[in-house]
N, C-alpha and C positions, 0 to 999 in steps of 0.2 A: 760203605761203612754205616752201621746203624747209628741212630742218634742216641740210643740208650745203651747201657752196659749192665752186666751183672756185678753185684757187689755184696759183701756181708757187712751189715751195719750193727753197731750197738746203739740202740734207740733210747734206752733208759739205764740209769745206774744199776748195776747188778744183773742186767738183762742178758738174755742169750743173744747169739749172733743171728741176725734176721736176714734172710736172702731177699734182695730187693733189685728192681730194675730202676736205675736212675739215669739222668742225662749224662752223656759223655762230657767231661769238663773241658773247657777251652782255656788254653794257656794265655795269661796276660803278659804284660811287659816284664821281661826278665825271667820268664817261666818256660818250662818245657813239659810237654805231655809225653808220658811213657806208656807204651803198650806193655803191660805186665806179663812176663813169662814165668816168674816164680817169686813167691814172697814167703820168707821165713816167719815162723811164729816164735816170738820172744817172750820170756817171763814178764818183761816190762809191759807187754800188751795188757796186763792185768790193770794197769792204770786207766785204760780206756773202759775195760769191761766193768770195773768197780766204780767208775766215775770219780776216782780219787785225785786225778791230776788237776792242779790249780788252773782255773780258767778254762777247763775243758768244756767245749760246746757239743752237745748231742743233738741229733744223731751224728755219729762219726764212724768212718771206715778205718779200722786200725791197720797197722802194718808198716814197719820201718826197716825191713830187710828185703828190698825190692830190686829185682833185676828184670830188664826188658830192653826194648828198643825205642829210640826217640821216634815219636809218631807225628809230632807237630811242635813248632818252635814259635814262641811269642816274639814281640818286638824287643830290640835291644839285647838279644842273646848273641854272644859271640863264642865260637868254638864248638858248637854242637849243631848237627843237622839231622833230618829224618834218616833213619836207618842205623844211626850210631848205637852201639851196644853200651848200655849204661846201667848204673845202680845207684841207690840212695840208701843210707843207713840212718842211725839214730840222729846224727847231726843233719838237720833238715833245712838249714839256711841260717844266715846271720845278717846283722843290720849294717855292718861296715862302719858305723860311726860312733859306737860306744868306746870307752877307753881300751878294753881288751882287743876289740876289733882294730882300733887304730895302732895297736902294738902288734897286730898280725896274729893274735891269739884267738882265732875264730871259735874254737871249741868252748871258750869261756865267755862267748858273747852274752851280754846282759839281757839281750832281747832275742836270743836264739830260738829257732823253731825246731820242732821234732816231727818228722814224717809220721803220719797216723795219729798224731795228738794235736798238733797245731792246725793241721789240715788233713784231708782224707788221704789215707795211705794205700798200701798194696794189696789189701784183701779185696781186690777188684780187677776188672779187665784193663782199666786205665787209671793213671794217677797223674796229677799235675804237681811239679815241684819247682822250687827256685833253681835256676841254672847253676848257682854256686854250690849246690848240694850234690851235684852229680859226679860220680866217679866212673871212669872208663873201665870196662870189663874185658879182660883178655880172652881171646877165642879159645885158649887151652882149657878154660873152666866152663863146665856146663852152667846153665842158669840156676839149676837147683843147687849145685855145689857152691856157686858164688854167693847166693843170697845170704846164708848165715854168716859168711865171712865179713859182711858189711856191718855186723854188730858184734857177735861173739868173736869173730876172727880179728877184726881191727882192735878190739878192746885188749885181747891177750897179746897180740903181736906188738901193738903200740906200747903197751905197758912194759913188756920185756925189753924192747930196744931203747927205752928211756931210763933203764936202771944203770947201775955202775958195773954190772956183771960183764965179764970178758970170757971168751972161749976157754973152756976148762973149768970155770968156776962152778960151784955147786948151786943149782937152782932147783928148789922144791916147788912142785905144783900141788897145792892142797885142793882136793876134789877132782874126781874123774867123771865129769858130767858134760853139759853143753858147752861150757867155757873151758873146763879143764882138759877135755880130750883134744882140744885144739892147742891149748897152752903147752901140753906135753910135746906135740909135734913141732911147734915153733921153737921150743927150748932145745930140742934135739937138733933141729936143723941149724940153729945158731951156734952149735958147738959147745953147749953147756953140759956139765955132768948133771943129768936130769933125774930127779927123784920124784916119784908119784906118791902122794899120801892119800889114803882113802880108808874108809871103814870096811873091815872084812877082807877076805882074800879073793873074792870072786872077780875083782877087776885087775888082779895082778897080771895075768897073761895078756889081757887087752892093753894094759899100760906099757908092758914091754914091747908088744907088737907096734904100738904107736911111737916108741922111741925111748921109753924110760930106761935108764941104766940100772936103777934100783927101785924097789917098792917097799913102802912101810904100811903095814896094816895097823891103823891107829886104834883099833879095838884090842889088839894083842900086844901092842908096844907103845911106849911113851914116845910120841913123835919128836919132841924136843931132844930127848936123850939119844934117839936114833940119829938125828941130824948132827948132834954134837959128836957122836961116835964116828961120823964121816968127815969131821973137821969143821962143822958149822956151815950153815947156808949163807951164801952171799945174798941170795934173794929167796924169799918165800912168796910165790904168786898165789894169793888166797882167793880162789874162784868159788869155794863153797860159801853159800850165804848163811854162815853160822858163826856168831860171835864167840861162842864157847870153843868151837873147833879151831878158830884162829888163835884164840888165847893159848891153847894147849901147845901151839907150835912155836910161839914167839921166842922162847928160850933156846930154840934150836938155831937162832941167827948167830953167825959168827961176827967177828970184829968188822965194823962198818957194814954189817948186814942190813938189809931193808926188807920189810914186809909190805907188799903192795896189795891193797885190798880192792878186789873187783866184785866179789859177792856181797850183796847188800842185805844186811839183817837189821831189824829195827832195834835190837838190843845193843848196848854199848860194849866195846871191847876193852876190858881192863888191861892197862899197860903199866907195870911197875916202873916208876922213874929210874930206879937203879939199873934196870935193864937197858934203858936208853943211854944213860950217862956212862955206864961202865965200859960199854963196847962201841960207843958212837953209833948206836943202832937207830933206825928210823922206822916209823910206821906211817904209811901214807896211802892215799887212794889214787886212782887213775880213771879218767873218763874215757870215752871211746876214741874218737878222732874225727878229723875233718875229711872232706871228700878226697883230698890229696893223700891223707893217711890211709884211707880206704883203698885208693888206687895202688899205693905201694904195698899194702897188705895182699891184695889180689895178685900183683905181679910176683911177689915173693912166694906166694902159695903156688902159683903156676910153675915157677922156676923149680921148686923143691917137691912138687907133687903132694902138697898138703890140701886135704879136703875134709869137710865135716862128714860125720856119719849121719845120714838123713833117713827119715821116713816121709814118703810123699803122700799127700792127701789132695783130693779134689777141693775146689773152692767151697762148694756147698757143705763139705764135711768140716768146716772150721770149728764148730762146737766140739766135735769128737776129738779133733787134733789138739785143740786148746786144753781140753780136759785131760787128755793123756799126757800132755806136756806138764801140766800143773801137778799131776800125780806122779811124775817122774817115771812114767812107763815108756816114754819115747827114748830110743837110743840113737842119736843123742839130740838131734834137732828135727823139728817138724816143719815141713815146707808145703805150702799150698801152691797148686798149679791151676790157673783159671781154665 
């Protein structure tokens, strides 16, 4: 094994991805080195490229949708050995001692780490991560298929299973993109009456192929009126990063309905108090999930044949892949393979 590895670094705020040869990292106590087989590109990687993440230290290798095999294990690691197939997502480690951690709420850790932001991530041949951040990857999923499920997958799956929706309830997925195309598949597999909401009619057939029972073109129809015409939504899974699009759907919630916001827009979402009070409705957000949540997402995905729609790129093509993802040209997830 070489002492150096290929990686793609962001070396300055707003800079391009720079191909570099850097030393292969050694795992410390409580850490595991992973030989990367695939790494998804996520919109959140913009926090590295722009240098906007608080406390970010450059240069940095991005990437928090990582799948590979354990290559080396540091001291004090229990449960993982070389050769194990693993992945790491947005949740890149926790401190174990803050109040949320003491309550077992690791995703809310006050000192939580993020792979590719707190430390070098998966745009490389190897990465070193805290052992508590590792999820086991089932053999039924290829590495390229599993990688986006560690962020986009766990976010949508975990959000849906923590709502009050039951099989047969109406669940609307707002946005048919990187998150939404997975949300539709999960909602269908969970037994919900699944409605896809998107601008235009071009994604209707795809949405139905993914499992949507109904489709609403939000350019041609009022989405709230359409949902109320179906009896009102128990859940609106808002994957589109558009405050205005989310606002337009809220009156489509039925009694005890909840809008779960996953897509992040910088603009506020106007919510009339009467909407909340009159029907006991709620609007809330949901983060991704812990390593255990990721494992359960992967297992469910393998069980029900749920996979992301990916475009594969070589590691050195990270700039092109990132640009296409940001311009919404990728359908629907970009994945790097070293």
